[in-house]
C-alpha positions as CSV (number, residue, x, y, z in Angstrom):
1,M,114.7,-46.1,140.7
2,A,114.6,-48.8,138.0
3,F,116.9,-51.8,137.6
4,I,117.1,-52.8,134.0
5,I,118.3,-56.1,132.6
6,P,119.2,-55.5,128.9
7,T,118.6,-58.2,126.3
8,A,121.5,-59.3,124.0
9,R,120.1,-57.3,121.1
10,T,119.7,-53.9,122.9
11,S,122.3,-51.3,123.8
12,A,120.2,-48.6,125.5
13,S,121.8,-46.4,128.1
14,A,120.3,-45.3,131.4
15,D,119.6,-41.8,129.8
16,D,117.9,-43.5,126.8
17,I,115.6,-45.4,129.2
18,I,114.7,-42.3,131.1
19,E,114.0,-40.4,127.9
20,W,111.8,-43.2,126.6
21,A,109.9,-43.2,130.0
22,R,109.3,-39.4,129.8
23,D,107.8,-39.8,126.3
24,N,105.7,-42.8,127.0
25,M,104.7,-42.8,130.7
26,A,103.0,-40.5,133.2
27,N,105.4,-38.1,134.8
28,F,105.0,-39.6,138.3
29,K,106.0,-43.1,137.0
30,V,109.2,-42.0,135.3
31,P,112.2,-43.3,137.3
32,R,114.6,-40.7,138.7
33,R,117.5,-43.1,138.4
34,V,118.2,-46.2,136.3
35,E,120.8,-48.9,136.9
36,I,121.6,-51.5,134.3
37,V,122.4,-54.8,135.9
38,D,123.2,-58.3,134.7
39,A,120.7,-60.0,136.9
40,L,118.3,-59.3,139.8
41,P,118.9,-61.0,143.2
42,L,116.4,-63.9,143.5
43,N,115.5,-66.3,146.4
44,P,115.3,-70.0,145.8
45,S,111.7,-69.8,144.6
46,G,112.5,-67.2,142.0
47,K,111.1,-64.1,143.7
48,V,113.1,-60.8,143.5
49,L,114.8,-59.9,146.8
50,K,113.7,-56.3,147.0
51,Y,115.4,-55.7,150.3
52,V,118.8,-56.4,148.7
53,L,118.0,-53.8,146.0
54,R,116.9,-51.3,148.6
55,D,120.1,-51.9,150.6
56,R,122.1,-51.4,147.5
57,V,120.5,-48.1,146.7
58,A,120.8,-46.9,150.3
59,A,124.6,-47.7,150.3
60,E,125.1,-45.4,147.3
61,P,125.7,-41.7,147.9
62,P,122.9,-39.4,146.4
63,T,123.8,-38.1,142.9
64,N,121.9,-34.8,143.3
């Protein structure tokens, strides 16, 4: 899964990002799911709180 923070000048959808990844990345690196977010959860020193993202994904029902 990939969490994407779009810039102000872009308007790519999750499907566009997966399509780009299939064209430009090795198959095993292509994310199965993409979620577009406003910001990533950070701790006070600025590191991404990966466990928060994992918990967020685990709480969602599978889409398959």
